[in-house]
C-alpha positions in Angstrom: 101.3 128.0 64.4 98.8 126.9 67.0 99.5 124.3 69.7 97.2 121.9 67.9 99.4 122.2 64.8 102.5 120.9 66.5 100.9 118.2 68.7 101.6 114.7 67.4 98.7 112.5 66.6 100.8 109.5 67.7 101.0 110.6 71.3 98.2 109.7 73.7 96.9 112.0 76.5 98.5 109.5 78.9 101.9 110.2 77.4 101.2 113.9 77.4 100.4 113.7 81.1 103.8 111.9 81.5 105.5 114.7 79.6 103.9 117.4 81.8 104.8 115.6 85.0 108.4 115.1 84.0 108.7 118.7 82.9 107.4 119.9 86.2 109.9 117.6 87.9 112.7 119.3 85.9 113.4 116.8 83.2 115.5 117.9 80.2 113.6 118.4 76.9 116.1 116.3 74.9 115.8 113.4 77.3 112.0 113.4 77.0 112.2 113.5 73.2 114.6 110.6 73.4 112.2 108.6 75.6 109.4 109.3 73.1 111.6 108.0 70.4 112.5 104.9 72.4 109.0 103.9 73.6 106.8 105.3 70.8 109.2 105.6 67.8 108.4 109.3 67.6 111.0 111.1 65.5 113.2 113.3 67.7 112.1 116.5 66.0 108.5 115.7 66.4 109.0 114.8 70.0 110.8 118.1 70.7 107.8 120.0 69.2 105.5 118.1 71.5 107.6 118.9 74.5 107.8 122.6 73.5 104.0 122.7 73.1 103.7 121.5 76.6 106.2 124.0 77.9 104.3 126.9 76.2 100.9 125.8 77.6 99.4 128.3 80.0 98.3 125.3 82.1 101.9 124.3 82.4 102.9 127.8 83.6 100.3 127.4 86.4 101.6 124.0 87.3 105.2 125.4 87.5 104.0 127.9 90.1 102.5 125.1 92.1 105.8 123.2 91.7 107.6 126.2 93.2 105.4 126.2 96.2 106.0 122.5 96.7 109.8 123.0 96.4 109.6 125.6 99.1 107.7 123.2 101.3 110.3 120.5 100.6 113.0 123.0 101.5 111.3 123.6 104.9 111.1 119.9 105.5 114.7 119.3 104.5 115.8 122.1 106.9 114.1 120.3 109.8 115.7 117.0 108.6 119.2 118.6 108.6 118.7 120.0 112.1 117.5 116.7 113.4 120.8 115.1 112.3 122.8 117.3 114.7 122.0 114.9 117.6 121.8 111.1 117.5 118.4 109.8 116.6 116.9 107.0 118.6 113.7 105.4 119.9 114.0 105.7 123.6 112.7 103.0 126.0 110.8 104.5 128.9 109.3 102.5 131.8 105.7 103.3 132.8 105.9 106.9 131.4 103.5 109.2 133.0 100.5 110.7 131.2 101.9 114.2 131.2 105.4 113.1 130.1 104.0 111.0 127.3 101.7 113.9 126.1 104.4 116.6 126.2 107.5 114.7 125.0 106.0 112.2 122.5 102.3 112.7 121.5 102.4 116.4 121.1 106.0 116.4 120.0 105.3 113.7 117.3 108.2 111.6 118.6 108.2 107.7 118.9 108.9 105.9 122.2 108.9 102.3 123.5 107.0 102.1 126.7 107.9 99.2 129.1 106.2 97.9 132.2 102.6 98.7 131.2 101.8 95.2 130.0 103.4 93.2 132.9 100.0 92.1 134.2 98.3 91.7 130.9 96.3 88.4 130.9 96.8 88.0 127.1 100.6 87.6 127.5 100.2 84.4 129.5 96.9 83.0 128.1 97.2 83.5 124.3 99.2 80.5 123.4 98.5 78.7 120.1 97.0 75.8 121.9 94.7 77.9 124.1 93.5 80.0 121.1 92.7 76.9 119.1 90.8 75.2 122.0 88.8 78.3 122.8 88.0 79.7 119.4 89.1 77.1 116.9 85.6 76.7 115.3 85.1 80.4 114.7 85.4 81.7 111.1 88.0 84.4 110.8 89.3 86.5 108.0 93.0 86.8 107.0 95.1 88.2 104.2 96.1 85.3 101.9 98.1 85.0 98.7 100.5 87.9 99.4 103.5 86.2 97.8 102.0 86.6 94.4 101.4 90.3 94.6 104.1 92.9 95.2 101.4 95.4 96.1 99.6 93.2 98.6 99.1 96.1 101.1 97.6 98.4 98.4 95.4 95.5 97.2 94.5 94.2 100.6 90.8 93.9 99.8 91.6 91.3 97.1 93.5 89.1 99.6 90.7 88.7 102.1 90.2 85.0 102.8 87.9 83.2 105.3 88.9 80.1 107.2 88.5 78.3 110.5 90.6 79.9 113.2 92.0 76.5 114.2 93.1 75.9 110.6 94.8 79.3 110.5 96.5 78.7 113.9 97.9 75.3 112.6 99.1 77.0 109.4 101.0 79.5 111.5 102.4 76.8 113.7 103.8 74.5 110.9 104.7 77.0 108.2 107.9 78.5 109.5 108.8 81.9 108.0 106.2 83.2 105.6 104.7 86.4 104.3 102.0 84.7 102.3 99.3 84.9 105.0 98.7 87.2 107.8 95.8 88.4 110.0 96.1 92.2 109.9 94.2 95.4 110.8 92.6 95.1 107.3 90.7 92.1 108.7 89.7 93.6 112.0 86.1 94.6 111.3 85.3 91.0 110.8 87.6 89.5 113.5 86.5 91.8 116.3 83.2 90.1 116.4 84.5 86.6 115.7 87.0 86.8 118.5 85.2 89.2 120.8 86.1 87.5 124.1 89.8 88.1 123.5 89.4 91.8 124.2 88.7 91.2 127.8 92.4 90.2 128.2 93.7 93.5 126.7 94.5 96.3 129.1 92.6 99.6 128.7 95.7 101.8 129.5 93.7 104.8 130.8 97.0 106.7 131.3 97.1 107.1 127.5 93.8 105.8 126.0 90.3 107.0 126.3 87.5 104.6 127.3 86.2 102.7 124.3 83.9 99.8 123.5 85.3 96.3 124.2 87.0 95.1 121.1 88.0 98.6 119.8 91.4 97.8 118.4 93.2 95.9 115.7 94.6 92.4 115.9 97.8 91.4 114.1 98.6 87.6 114.2 100.9 85.7 112.0 104.1 83.6 111.5 107.7 84.8 111.6 108.5 86.5 108.3 105.4 88.6 107.8 106.3 92.0 106.3 104.4 95.2 106.5 106.2 97.5 103.9 107.2 101.0 104.6 104.1 103.3 104.9 102.7 105.9 107.3 99.5 105.8 109.2 96.9 108.6 109.2 96.5 108.4 113.0 98.7 108.1 116.0 99.1 104.4 116.9 100.0 102.1 119.8 101.6 98.7 119.0 101.1 96.5 122.0 103.3 93.5 121.6 101.6 90.4 123.2 103.7 87.6 121.8 106.9 87.2 119.7 109.3 89.9 118.6 109.0 92.4 115.7 111.7 94.5 114.0 110.5 98.0 113.3 112.3 100.6 111.2 111.1 104.2 111.3 111.7 107.3 109.1 110.5 110.7 110.2 107.8 112.5 108.3 110.1 115.4 107.3 111.9 112.9 105.1 108.8 112.3 103.0 110.1 114.2 99.9 112.9 111.7 99.6 110.6 108.6 99.8 109.0 109.0 96.3 105.5 108.7 97.8 103.3 108.6 94.7 100.4 106.5 95.9 98.4 107.0 99.1 100.6 106.3 102.2 103.2 103.9 100.6 106.7 104.2 99.2 108.5 101.9 96.8 111.5 101.8 99.2 112.0 98.2 100.4 112.7 98.2 104.1 114.5 94.8 103.9 117.2 96.1 101.6 117.3 99.8 100.9 118.8 100.2 97.4 120.9 103.4 97.5 121.7 103.1 93.8 118.0 103.4 93.1 117.2 105.8 96.0 120.5 107.8 96.4 118.5 110.6 98.2 118.2 108.3 101.2 121.9 108.3 101.8 121.7 110.7 104.6 118.2 109.8 105.9 118.1 108.6 109.5 116.5 105.2 109.8 115.6 104.3 113.3 115.7 100.6 114.0 114.4 98.7 117.0 113.3 95.2 118.2 109.9 95.3 119.9 109.9 92.7 122.6 106.9 90.9 124.1 105.3 93.2 126.8 106.5 96.4 125.2 104.4 99.2 123.6 105.6 101.2 120.6 104.1 104.6 120.1 104.0 105.3 116.3 103.3 109.0 115.8 101.1 110.0 112.9 103.0 110.5 109.7 106.0 108.5 110.6 107.0 106.0 108.0 107.5 102.4 109.4 108.5 99.0 108.2 107.6 96.0 110.3 109.0 92.4 110.1 107.9 89.6 112.5 110.9 87.7 113.9 108.8 85.1 115.6 105.2 83.9 115.6 103.7 87.2 116.6 100.6 88.7 118.1 100.1 92.5 118.3 97.2 94.6 119.4 97.1 98.1 117.9 95.1 101.0 119.4 94.2 104.4 118.2 91.7 105.7 120.8 94.1 108.1 122.5 92.9 110.6 125.1 93.8 113.5 122.8 92.8 114.5 119.3 93.7 111.8 116.9 91.4 112.7 113.9 93.7 113.7 111.1 92.0 111.8 108.4 89.5 114.5 107.6 92.1 116.7 106.1 93.9 114.0 104.2 93.7 114.4 100.3 90.7 112.7 98.8 92.7 112.0 95.6 95.5 109.6 96.6 97.7 109.7 93.5 100.6 112.1 94.2 
């Protein structure tokens, strides 16, 4: 009997893709047949024949070899994770760390650090009050992320949340709203806001100890009320978070824990940093989650690939920078297809 003779006409190719994916992940044949019965009312016997046809496909045999390679890669990452747990994990605070120290022990080592003292004389820290920003730039049109409360995937769908408004109106919204995650000026709005608020960049330090010379305004502005949430994700570059005003809570997970984070789409995970549900994600039981409060005047170095969750504890202004003195182009080798 050929494969086409046993394939059910009631099962779509989408469901066949689902069968294949779950077989590759090690699902039991009887469980898959039961799911086909539950969702599609396919008789158990017919469902088992469908699953067997998938198992016997030469395409599936090739996919299983690829699975074996990925399992070996996961074993290597898990070995690094186990070794890292032999010593306490932390995000150190280092005052005015030298260029060489930063390069050797953090940038090249892919290890986070909070740098203190480098923003002590930063003009933005004293000048950028809500009143001053409104008086200087209130009539400018800026772009923000709006309507995030109605969309659980607001970061993935950030392009659909872009909203224009007067900067003074946005500042007033931030001032009176209290805690909110519904609106936020983020890096996703930066291409528009660099030009609209171009004068602000003169108040941001260039940090030549760590960053290369760049055009004025080369960076990313984050500005919003207490309560804004950036869900767990990883960046495709190394990143500086320069905290200008307010505090942020940041949680970090090392890249070698990626197999445990169920990363199926781009650089995001369904794990909720506000309340990690171990009943849903039991594999995170032994994962080290580094937790810190980033204070005004501090800089957090976020190494490329590190998962991070960010929550504003106060009205907060952050400048992010990626123009480091050393290679920071890792995007070119990132997968073009972003469904994993």
